[in-house]
C-alpha positions, -999 to +999 in steps of 0.1 A: -030+021-136-022+058-140+013+081-157+010+114-138+014+112-114+021+079-115+002+051-102+012+013-098-010-014-081+008-050-078-013-077-053+029-086-035+009-107-012+036-129-001+073-125+009+086-132-024+061-111-041+069-084-018+109-086-032+096-082-068+074-053-062+102-030-040+127-040-062+106-026-087+097+006-071+133+007-062+139+015-101+110+038-101+126+074-099+096+095-081+103+128-056+076+109-032+068+073-029+034+068-019+026+037-001-015+020+002-008-010+022-025-037+037-029-074+046-052-103+056-047-114+091-027-151+083+003-132+069+037-128+085+030-090+083+062-085+102+084-103+076+065-087+043+065-047+058+104-056+066+111-055+028+093-022+023+115+015+018+113+028+056+113+068+040+081+062+019+053+083+033+025+049+043-014+044+040-024+017+063-055+002+057-080-031+055-100-041+030-137-048+040-134-087+046-135-105+077-103-120+070-085-083+072-058-074+093-070-041+105-054-011+095-051+001+130-029-025+140-015-026+111-008+008+119+011-007+152+030-033+141+047-007+111+055+016+137+073-010+155+090-017+133+099+023+128+080+028+099+052+063+100+023+070+079-012+071+087-038+047+094-074+043+071-106+022+079-113+017+040-089+010+008-113+040-006-102+066+020-063+053+019-063+058-016-083+092-017-063+105+006-028+096-013-036+115-037-045+146-021-011+145-009+011+137-041+025+159-071+027+146-107+059+138-098+053+110-073+046+079-073+016+054-059+020+018-049-011+002-038-002-035-027-011-060+000-035-085-010-057-091-038-088-077-015-067-043-011-058-037-049-096-047-057-112-024-036-085+003-050-094-002-090-130+004-075-122+035-054-100+043-089-130+034-116-113+006-130-135-017-139-123-054-130 
């Protein structure tokens, strides 16, 4: 989505998809890895999050749909798994917070549900 700083969006919304996304993210050379993530309520969030790197900077959020897992609840699950980050009640605010914290040699991964990536694209002004 952007080169400098690098912004990647991927709808890794199931375990197989997330495994591939994390494999690719491991190959990205960046000073800090920022991750904007959110899921819908019917996913196995604990299993999905267990595949994410613990040392990334997290921005937990929820899409503006009824099926969205609330960002605060996602944050609680993540903290229970040893992650740290902040939660945001919208994708737009999470993306803006991540961009404010990034340097040119960082990477931002936006992932989780299709709804998260779709709202992030809107936030970044990318036409869908």
